[in-house]
C-alpha positions, 0 to 999 in steps of 0.5 A: 354405810355400804349403800345399795342401788335400791337406796338410792332415791335423789342425787346426794345419794346417788354421789355417796353410793358412787364414791363408796364404789370407787373405794371397793378397789384399792388401786386406781388404773389409768391407760396411757402413752409412753411419752405421758408416764415418763413425764409422771416419773419425771415431773412428779405430777399427773395431769388433769384435762379441762372437761371441754377437752375429754374425748366424750363430747356428748358429755358437753350435753350433761349437767351443768353448763356454767361447770364445765369450763370449771371441771378437770378431770383425771380418768382411771378404770378397774384393774380388768383389762379391756382390749377397748381400752388399749386400742383407745388411750395413748397415743396412736403410733406410740408405746402404750401403758397401763399404770397403776397405784394405790388410791390411799398413797395418790390421795395423800400425795395430791392433798393441797397440791395442785398448780397450773403449769408441769414445772410445779411452780404456780400453785393453786391456792386453797381455803387455808391460803386465805387467797382470792379464788381459793378452792375447797376439799369438797371441790375434790373428789374421787368417784365413780362414773353414772351412766345414763341410757340414752334411750330409756333415761335410766341411771346405770353403774356396773351395768345394773339400773337404779330403779328409785331414783328419776333422771330429771335435769336436777339430778343430772346437773348435780352429777356434773363431771360424773355422769356420762352417756352410756356408750362409754359404759364399757369402760367402768370409769373412776373420776378424780375431779377438780372443780375450779374457781375461775375469775368471773368474767374470764374469757376461754384464752385466760382458762387454763386447759390443764392443771397439774397435781403434784405427787411424791416419791412414795407414789412413784415408787407405788407404781406398777406398770403392765405392758400392752399385749403386743410389745416384745420382750427386747423393747420391755427390758428397754423400757424397764431399764429407762424407768427404773433409772429415772424413777431412781429405784425398780418399778413393778412391771406385768405382762398384759392378761393378752400378752402375744394374743393381740396385733397391735392396735 
């Protein structure tokens, strides 16, 4: 069922609406550094960061505080390029890359496939493993983010407000991990969120900063790389050779829509 904004009257409707909207794109787009892309291809995994380590510190004031150390996030965005995204993501002194891949292929690749280490040795248990602290499929979710206007306290998605829902504390709590202030609205963010079940009474030092989702060869072969707008032709060719050799196949590459129009950021 395709929902309209006027149909959204409670947090359950809102969650369903945002999940539906995230499926309007069959590709997930992720800005990263060249070093991180090498790790993705070489280790066949992607990294999710604990929510309190995200760059939006104001997000820590939203939602259920007891869940902030349990939420692990990987961020994606839409296919349209934004200069601000090139400026923000990837190491400041490094090579910035945008990578995209099939959402369906990604969901299949990460199915029951999460680890506490990049070497993919210590697997995180699921309900089917009958292990203490195991988590459930409902704890793994890909969804768009909703944005809260700090002034009007209205919720928005794609710059259009929801008219039939009030952003009270109950709604904000239910949207933990998928709600941010409107200062970040330009990102049009889609997230993979994993809600972990840490041992009761665990202190901060015992809680992993990152978890890792294993991916497979099919997803690696599906990778499509977009070069940043200021990269030289010679560097692009060297990167192609390096990544193709590492992946063991020819990957897909494109120039930025703004190629040659922006000085290095």
